[in-house]
Legacy VTK file of the C-alpha trace (Angstrom):
# vtk DataFile Version 3.0
C-alpha trace
ASCII
DATASET POLYDATA
POINTS 371 float
139.902 -70.942 56.990
143.293 -69.277 56.747
144.609 -71.455 59.655
143.433 -74.640 57.938
145.088 -73.597 54.726
148.390 -73.175 56.529
148.016 -76.569 58.229
147.337 -78.527 55.003
151.060 -79.234 54.228
151.600 -80.547 57.744
148.587 -82.865 57.428
149.856 -84.177 54.141
153.321 -84.862 55.566
151.823 -86.611 58.578
149.602 -88.829 56.480
152.488 -89.698 54.208
154.587 -90.777 57.179
151.745 -92.828 58.667
150.944 -94.584 55.417
154.545 -95.256 54.326
155.208 -98.361 56.527
152.041 -99.941 55.300
152.923 -99.235 51.715
156.323 -100.735 52.105
154.883 -103.621 54.199
157.927 -103.565 56.442
156.663 -104.009 59.981
159.547 -103.761 62.387
159.858 -102.683 66.019
161.189 -99.309 64.958
158.416 -98.863 62.461
155.796 -99.696 65.044
157.319 -97.283 67.540
157.481 -94.579 64.894
153.898 -95.244 63.919
152.707 -95.038 67.547
154.540 -91.761 68.055
153.063 -90.345 64.849
149.524 -91.399 65.780
149.852 -89.904 69.239
150.984 -86.615 67.724
148.106 -86.585 65.240
145.553 -87.259 67.944
146.928 -84.466 70.093
146.999 -82.154 67.114
143.377 -82.836 66.175
142.322 -82.338 69.773
144.065 -78.998 69.729
142.360 -77.975 66.492
138.999 -79.040 67.885
139.499 -76.974 71.007
140.524 -73.992 68.917
137.417 -74.328 66.733
135.124 -74.700 69.731
136.686 -71.663 71.387
136.398 -69.659 68.170
132.704 -70.575 67.882
132.127 -69.764 71.529
133.850 -66.402 71.243
131.903 -65.421 68.088
128.468 -66.674 69.072
126.009 -63.760 69.505
122.854 -63.523 71.593
120.049 -61.587 69.870
116.793 -60.544 71.553
113.968 -60.380 69.004
110.949 -58.255 69.934
107.984 -59.084 67.708
104.274 -58.557 68.158
104.106 -62.159 69.400
106.526 -61.428 72.249
110.253 -61.704 73.038
112.659 -64.467 72.081
116.422 -64.920 72.359
118.454 -66.652 69.668
122.129 -67.646 69.376
123.798 -66.976 66.068
127.091 -66.362 64.352
125.400 -63.995 61.869
125.566 -60.199 62.073
122.972 -59.108 59.483
119.597 -58.576 61.215
117.524 -59.574 58.191
119.523 -62.795 57.787
119.045 -63.510 61.492
115.247 -63.104 61.097
115.282 -65.350 58.031
117.264 -67.957 59.967
114.586 -67.843 62.663
111.785 -68.204 60.114
110.389 -64.756 60.841
108.811 -63.180 57.759
108.517 -59.427 57.137
105.685 -57.909 55.154
106.572 -55.262 52.549
105.594 -52.351 54.839
107.141 -53.776 58.019
110.362 -52.235 59.321
112.939 -53.278 61.877
115.070 -51.515 64.428
118.513 -52.947 65.174
120.623 -51.861 68.121
123.866 -53.304 66.802
126.101 -55.622 68.896
127.860 -54.816 72.125
129.724 -57.668 73.815
128.021 -60.029 71.346
124.570 -58.913 72.514
122.033 -57.088 70.364
118.341 -56.337 69.986
116.050 -56.478 66.971
112.620 -54.849 67.194
110.073 -55.628 64.499
107.565 -52.868 63.686
104.549 -54.411 62.026
102.686 -52.183 59.557
99.116 -51.137 60.361
96.491 -49.148 58.436
96.044 -45.385 58.861
92.969 -43.776 57.245
93.759 -40.693 55.174
91.069 -38.453 53.623
92.007 -35.693 51.193
90.675 -34.253 47.924
87.330 -36.072 48.382
89.137 -39.447 48.502
89.755 -41.829 51.417
92.536 -44.417 51.423
94.251 -46.811 53.821
97.967 -46.210 54.216
100.041 -48.996 55.775
102.855 -47.742 57.932
104.833 -49.332 60.738
105.975 -46.233 62.612
106.574 -42.526 62.206
104.477 -39.379 62.300
101.350 -38.041 60.603
103.644 -36.271 58.168
105.314 -39.601 57.316
101.907 -41.196 56.688
100.917 -38.376 54.323
104.225 -38.718 52.504
103.610 -42.453 52.178
100.164 -41.654 50.722
101.697 -39.232 48.221
99.753 -36.284 49.616
101.299 -32.838 49.852
99.954 -30.355 52.384
99.881 -26.684 51.345
100.757 -23.871 53.723
97.071 -22.853 53.977
95.585 -26.346 54.149
93.959 -27.587 57.354
95.049 -30.886 58.928
92.964 -32.213 61.799
96.069 -33.001 63.854
99.715 -32.066 64.168
102.042 -33.387 61.466
104.490 -34.394 64.195
101.994 -36.582 66.042
103.067 -40.272 66.152
100.846 -42.570 64.104
98.792 -45.323 65.690
96.482 -48.021 64.386
93.071 -46.729 63.333
94.237 -43.098 63.194
92.048 -40.938 60.912
93.844 -38.104 59.173
91.789 -35.495 57.317
93.127 -32.733 55.078
90.938 -29.800 54.019
92.183 -27.878 51.024
92.157 -24.098 51.463
92.263 -21.801 48.437
91.668 -18.097 47.860
90.077 -16.127 45.048
89.733 -12.375 44.529
86.535 -11.237 42.810
84.804 -7.938 42.090
81.121 -7.351 42.804
78.968 -4.390 41.829
76.519 -3.143 44.448
73.647 -0.676 44.092
73.518 2.607 45.997
69.812 3.366 46.232
68.786 6.930 45.570
66.559 8.897 47.887
63.280 10.579 46.974
62.981 14.108 48.264
59.415 15.013 49.208
57.729 18.165 47.975
54.291 19.137 49.104
51.736 20.221 46.537
48.066 21.205 46.737
47.614 19.800 43.236
47.232 16.338 44.754
44.709 15.163 47.294
46.002 14.897 50.799
47.771 11.565 51.306
48.375 11.043 47.590
51.870 10.946 46.097
53.332 11.237 42.659
56.937 10.549 41.688
57.974 13.260 39.292
61.662 12.367 39.205
62.628 8.767 39.983
66.244 9.733 40.316
68.973 7.222 39.524
70.686 4.628 41.641
74.423 4.799 42.077
76.930 1.979 42.106
80.016 0.913 44.018
82.441 -1.914 43.302
83.684 -4.231 46.032
86.919 -6.167 45.755
86.372 -9.317 47.811
88.806 -12.019 48.869
87.012 -15.358 49.049
88.338 -18.198 51.212
87.353 -21.682 50.057
87.592 -24.830 52.187
87.224 -27.943 50.027
85.518 -25.849 47.362
82.998 -24.128 49.665
83.177 -20.408 50.451
83.558 -19.957 54.214
84.856 -16.380 54.440
84.416 -13.141 52.509
86.767 -10.271 53.249
86.217 -6.881 51.603
89.645 -5.532 50.726
88.563 -2.487 48.689
85.473 -0.398 47.967
85.201 2.158 45.149
82.147 4.267 44.266
81.877 4.138 40.477
78.600 6.078 40.116
77.061 8.565 42.501
73.296 8.267 43.060
70.972 11.030 41.844
68.133 11.755 44.230
64.615 11.989 42.875
61.495 13.941 43.818
58.092 12.781 44.962
55.115 15.098 45.325
52.998 14.691 48.429
49.433 15.878 48.201
48.226 18.511 50.686
45.036 19.598 48.981
42.945 21.033 51.762
42.454 24.349 49.990
45.748 25.629 51.339
47.221 28.372 49.135
50.257 27.431 47.070
51.813 30.870 47.375
53.261 31.812 50.740
53.454 35.531 49.919
52.189 37.820 52.670
50.944 41.043 51.157
49.741 42.320 54.521
46.447 43.964 55.411
44.330 41.827 53.084
41.235 40.347 54.683
39.343 37.406 53.212
35.706 36.610 53.518
34.436 33.305 54.935
34.250 31.998 51.383
37.951 32.765 50.879
37.891 35.876 48.672
39.298 39.333 49.476
36.887 41.775 51.092
38.396 44.675 49.153
39.666 44.534 45.554
39.588 46.887 42.614
38.394 44.384 40.042
38.030 40.645 39.372
39.067 39.073 36.101
37.880 35.611 35.114
39.647 33.609 32.440
42.081 30.835 31.731
45.319 30.309 33.640
48.208 28.121 32.580
51.398 27.194 34.419
55.112 27.556 33.812
58.473 26.610 35.353
61.901 28.200 35.113
65.296 27.180 36.395
65.978 28.323 39.951
67.493 31.807 39.948
65.921 32.834 36.652
64.784 36.456 36.409
61.516 38.096 35.330
60.629 41.218 33.345
60.379 43.236 36.556
63.676 41.967 37.993
62.083 39.703 40.500
63.315 36.108 40.727
61.075 33.457 39.247
59.332 31.884 42.221
55.952 30.768 43.479
53.814 33.896 43.854
55.431 35.803 40.984
53.110 35.279 38.035
53.158 36.275 34.359
50.404 38.538 33.005
49.519 40.781 30.105
50.854 44.087 31.441
48.348 45.956 29.255
45.571 44.265 31.205
47.233 43.851 34.578
50.108 46.293 35.220
53.449 45.065 36.554
53.630 45.081 40.323
49.908 44.583 40.785
49.018 42.678 43.926
46.696 39.789 43.185
44.728 37.008 44.792
44.079 33.962 42.560
41.876 30.898 42.899
40.024 28.591 40.527
36.510 29.676 39.646
35.020 26.582 41.300
37.077 27.167 44.475
38.762 23.753 44.284
42.285 25.196 44.053
43.801 28.281 45.672
47.000 29.770 44.279
46.843 32.559 46.839
48.546 35.945 46.893
50.649 36.867 43.898
52.431 39.756 42.186
52.350 40.559 38.476
56.085 40.158 37.814
56.542 38.915 34.270
55.065 38.936 30.785
53.223 35.810 29.733
54.044 34.190 26.392
50.337 34.050 25.660
50.461 37.795 24.967
52.236 37.093 21.695
50.442 34.008 20.422
46.881 35.197 20.811
45.799 32.639 23.376
42.860 33.520 25.544
44.826 33.357 28.793
44.954 35.797 31.690
47.977 34.510 33.579
50.778 31.980 33.808
51.137 30.694 37.352
54.657 29.744 38.488
55.212 26.282 40.057
58.349 24.699 41.462
58.297 21.695 39.136
57.330 20.841 35.610
55.230 17.991 36.973
53.073 20.438 38.904
52.709 22.547 35.784
51.477 19.494 33.892
49.075 18.566 36.679
47.664 22.091 36.787
47.220 22.203 33.036
44.761 24.915 32.019
42.010 26.028 34.364
39.522 28.861 34.744
40.519 31.178 37.558
39.338 34.350 39.269
42.029 37.011 39.560
41.271 39.597 42.223
43.304 42.740 41.614
43.979 44.164 45.078
46.069 47.203 44.105
LINES 1 372
371 0 1 2 3 4 5 6 7 8 9 10 11 12 13 14 15 16 17 18 19 20 21 22 23 24 25 26 27 28 29 30 31 32 33 34 35 36 37 38 39 40 41 42 43 44 45 46 47 48 49 50 51 52 53 54 55 56 57 58 59 60 61 62 63 64 65 66 67 68 69 70 71 72 73 74 75 76 77 78 79 80 81 82 83 84 85 86 87 88 89 90 91 92 93 94 95 96 97 98 99 100 101 102 103 104 105 106 107 108 109 110 111 112 113 114 115 116 117 118 119 120 121 122 123 124 125 126 127 128 129 130 131 132 133 134 135 136 137 138 139 140 141 142 143 144 145 146 147 148 149 150 151 152 153 154 155 156 157 158 159 160 161 162 163 164 165 166 167 168 169 170 171 172 173 174 175 176 177 178 179 180 181 182 183 184 185 186 187 188 189 190 191 192 193 194 195 196 197 198 199 200 201 202 203 204 205 206 207 208 209 210 211 212 213 214 215 216 217 218 219 220 221 222 223 224 225 226 227 228 229 230 231 232 233 234 235 236 237 238 239 240 241 242 243 244 245 246 247 248 249 250 251 252 253 254 255 256 257 258 259 260 261 262 263 264 265 266 267 268 269 270 271 272 273 274 275 276 277 278 279 280 281 282 283 284 285 286 287 288 289 290 291 292 293 294 295 296 297 298 299 300 301 302 303 304 305 306 307 308 309 310 311 312 313 314 315 316 317 318 319 320 321 322 323 324 325 326 327 328 329 330 331 332 333 334 335 336 337 338 339 340 341 342 343 344 345 346 347 348 349 350 351 352 353 354 355 356 357 358 359 360 361 362 363 364 365 366 367 368 369 370
């Protein structure tokens, strides 16, 4: 265009010279010769311009190879913008399509069209089709507007190239710390007693369960707990063991005292004794380690009596009058409370538990005074 602009004055001058003889209507031999010379020059000049234009077009014409899903095609063009070249060729791009352009080298270039295709993405209980022409799984998720947390699970690598029909699934992973109270079950210690029939039991102290607190880290995958990790355990209440009585009633003496040298008859009474007292017996219990009037420790076999009737230190053998219960050998070691309240009682028998005292109650016994 710049060359043509510079040549405009010359064209005007040439035309003026050619047209002048005709305007003046003076046709002479010189005018004809001048006209022929001018026309020859103009023809040569236009031929030169034409050659220059053709050469310019030839030098600036580009060959472009277009690679579309339909195949390859080559086009000749003076354009440099790839999108304008595609428009010139009537090739339409969808909104999600992309192109790759190599640029021109020696007037040769390549355009590759990447047609968008659907990729299935499932996340947060929703499934959607994402149209993408190229890229990675991460690019597809970005296109879908989905962010992946550091703990989330993706069913494939984020750097994997996408392909048509690819199914991408994201599982959301969250954590929650909770505290749970757990029961520590108490144990029941067994104590044998002849106050119950053999094979029978009686819980006299149920004890108390303890408690510990667990700190648990829960791992959720899409809202479902899949892992529980205990990260701390603290005992907040110690259990208290209880007591259960186990019956052994087979007429086995309760007292395990061995007074030595005492012989019993076949019916279970001493062969030798100084006297036998028959009357009521009650039962009592004292804390372990408690003392008696004689200095002996309160224990099974050390019984309370009226010292005016049965002197301290007397060796005794005690059983119920009907023979259904045998206390066994005993020693008069303490003063019974009945001595001061006027009850018609001969002795208080010591038992290891209050429950046994309650079960014994008040019974008629025979007290054989051995010494």
